[in-house]
ZADO-1210 file (C-alpha; in nm, 4 decimals, padded with zeros to 6 digits):
<atoms>
<atom x="-00.8070" y="-01.4328" z="01.0523" code="MET" pos="1"/>
<atom x="-01.1437" y="-01.4188" z="00.9344" code="THR" pos="2"/>
<atom x="-01.3520" y="-01.1505" z="00.7396" code="ASN" pos="3"/>
<atom x="-01.5494" y="-01.1731" z="01.1533" code="LYS" pos="4"/>
<atom x="-01.2595" y="-01.0632" z="01.2757" code="ASP" pos="5"/>
<atom x="-01.1970" y="-00.8436" z="00.9991" code="LEU" pos="6"/>
<atom x="-01.4782" y="-00.6648" z="01.0915" code="LEU" pos="7"/>
<atom x="-01.4464" y="-00.7040" z="01.5250" code="THR" pos="8"/>
<atom x="-01.1166" y="-00.4723" z="01.4710" code="ASN" pos="9"/>
<atom x="-01.2223" y="-00.2488" z="01.2187" code="GLU" pos="10"/>
<atom x="-01.5433" y="-00.1802" z="01.4857" code="LYS" pos="11"/>
<atom x="-01.2981" y="-00.1623" z="01.7798" code="GLU" pos="12"/>
<atom x="-01.0747" y="00.0843" z="01.5876" code="LEU" pos="13"/>
<atom x="-01.3763" y="00.3082" z="01.5559" code="LYS" pos="14"/>
<atom x="-01.4958" y="00.3488" z="01.9603" code="LYS" pos="15"/>
<atom x="-01.1605" y="00.4178" z="02.0109" code="ILE" pos="16"/>
<atom x="-01.1744" y="00.6779" z="01.7899" code="GLY" pos="17"/>
<atom x="-01.4902" y="00.8124" z="01.8904" code="LEU" pos="18"/>
<atom x="-01.3573" y="00.7967" z="02.2879" code="ARG" pos="19"/>
<atom x="-01.0290" y="00.9628" z="02.1952" code="LEU" pos="20"/>
<atom x="-01.2549" y="01.2180" z="01.9789" code="LYS" pos="21"/>
<atom x="-01.4620" y="01.2664" z="02.2856" code="SER" pos="22"/>
<atom x="-01.1766" y="01.3190" z="02.5246" code="LEU" pos="23"/>
<atom x="-01.0618" y="01.5255" z="02.3315" code="ARG" pos="24"/>
<atom x="-01.3608" y="01.7695" z="02.2393" code="LYS" pos="25"/>
<atom x="-01.3992" y="01.7834" z="02.6484" code="SER" pos="26"/>
<atom x="-01.0092" y="01.8844" z="02.6448" code="ALA" pos="27"/>
<atom x="-01.0966" y="02.2007" z="02.4596" code="GLY" pos="28"/>
<atom x="-00.9598" y="02.1450" z="02.1272" code="TYR" pos="29"/>
<atom x="-01.2051" y="02.1662" z="01.8417" code="THR" pos="30"/>
<atom x="-00.9953" y="02.0177" z="01.5800" code="SER" pos="31"/>
<atom x="-00.7142" y="01.6951" z="01.6037" code="PRO" pos="32"/>
<atom x="-00.5030" y="01.9273" z="01.4496" code="ASP" pos="33"/>
<atom x="-00.4635" y="02.1776" z="01.7365" code="LYS" pos="34"/>
<atom x="-00.4712" y="01.9002" z="01.9405" code="PHE" pos="35"/>
<atom x="-00.1201" y="01.6868" z="01.7353" code="SER" pos="36"/>
<atom x="00.0731" y="02.0115" z="01.7040" code="TYR" pos="37"/>
<atom x="00.0122" y="02.1146" z="02.0952" code="GLU" pos="38"/>
<atom x="00.1242" y="01.7399" z="02.2048" code="ASN" pos="39"/>
<atom x="00.3311" y="01.6664" z="01.9558" code="ASN" pos="40"/>
<atom x="00.1911" y="01.4181" z="01.7690" code="LEU" pos="41"/>
<atom x="00.1885" y="01.3447" z="01.3719" code="ASN" pos="42"/>
<atom x="-00.0968" y="01.5871" z="01.2857" code="ARG" pos="43"/>
<atom x="-00.2058" y="01.3107" z="00.9607" code="SER" pos="44"/>
<atom x="-00.1596" y="00.9546" z="01.2071" code="GLN" pos="45"/>
<atom x="-00.3577" y="01.1204" z="01.4899" code="TYR" pos="46"/>
<atom x="-00.6370" y="01.2189" z="01.2566" code="GLY" pos="47"/>
<atom x="-00.6254" y="00.8088" z="01.1543" code="LYS" pos="48"/>
<atom x="-00.6867" y="00.7153" z="01.4740" code="TYR" pos="49"/>
<atom x="-00.9522" y="00.9458" z="01.5611" code="GLU" pos="50"/>
<atom x="-01.1323" y="00.7966" z="01.2036" code="ALA" pos="51"/>
<atom x="-01.0693" y="00.4975" z="01.3206" code="GLY" pos="52"/>
<atom x="-00.8686" y="00.3881" z="01.0622" code="SER" pos="53"/>
<atom x="-00.5106" y="00.3365" z="01.1678" code="ALA" pos="54"/>
<atom x="-00.4441" y="00.0308" z="01.4175" code="ASN" pos="55"/>
<atom x="-00.3022" y="00.2055" z="01.7615" code="ILE" pos="56"/>
<atom x="-00.0673" y="00.0321" z="01.9552" code="THR" pos="57"/>
<atom x="-00.0707" y="00.0479" z="02.3352" code="ILE" pos="58"/>
<atom x="00.2187" y="00.2311" z="02.4205" code="GLY" pos="59"/>
<atom x="00.0716" y="00.4799" z="02.1951" code="THR" pos="60"/>
<atom x="-00.2349" y="00.4572" z="02.2979" code="LEU" pos="61"/>
<atom x="-00.1083" y="00.5446" z="02.6777" code="ILE" pos="62"/>
<atom x="00.0961" y="00.8444" z="02.5014" code="GLY" pos="63"/>
<atom x="-00.2246" y="01.0474" z="02.4389" code="ILE" pos="64"/>
<atom x="-00.4172" y="00.9222" z="02.7194" code="LEU" pos="65"/>
<atom x="-00.1383" y="01.0817" z="02.9023" code="ASN" pos="66"/>
<atom x="-00.2670" y="01.3913" z="02.7479" code="CYS" pos="67"/>
<atom x="-00.5584" y="01.3766" z="02.8976" code="PHE" pos="68"/>
<atom x="-00.4550" y="01.3095" z="03.2258" code="GLY" pos="69"/>
<atom x="-00.6770" y="00.9406" z="03.1748" code="VAL" pos="70"/>
<atom x="-00.6031" y="00.6070" z="03.2718" code="SER" pos="71"/>
<atom x="-00.6366" y="00.2966" z="03.0464" code="LEU" pos="72"/>
<atom x="-00.9361" y="00.1796" z="03.3092" code="SER" pos="73"/>
<atom x="-01.0142" y="00.4773" z="03.2603" code="GLU" pos="74"/>
<atom x="-01.0441" y="00.5087" z="02.8947" code="PHE" pos="75"/>
<atom x="-01.1853" y="00.1338" z="02.8726" code="PHE" pos="76"/>
<atom x="-01.4635" y="00.2446" z="03.0836" code="ASN" pos="77"/>
<atom x="-01.8291" y="00.1695" z="03.0848" code="GLU" pos="78"/>
<atom x="-01.9197" y="00.4888" z="02.8499" code="GLU" pos="79"/>
<atom x="-01.6646" y="00.2963" z="02.6007" code="TYR" pos="80"/>
<atom x="-01.8780" y="-00.0514" z="02.6863" code="ASN" pos="81"/>
<atom x="-02.1533" y="00.0844" z="02.5856" code="ASN" pos="82"/>
<atom x="-02.1095" y="00.2615" z="02.3009" code="SER" pos="83"/>
<atom x="-02.1320" y="00.1271" z="01.9082" code="LYS" pos="84"/>
</atoms>
């Protein structure tokens, strides 16, 4: 894997994190801790996902999206594709 690939991966993880944060706030959760607690997620790990500092598996992402009632296709929509 090249440095360019690593930078691309980091950028995508940040985009995923920003999208998760946006969904959480839209759902009325002001803090990731409360969302994590109420949805039985590891607080520390979820915080890393939102920060874009940890890899997330598709299975984990689907589980989190289920908490929001959002599908993968809805998550990776035009808003996601247009974010930087």
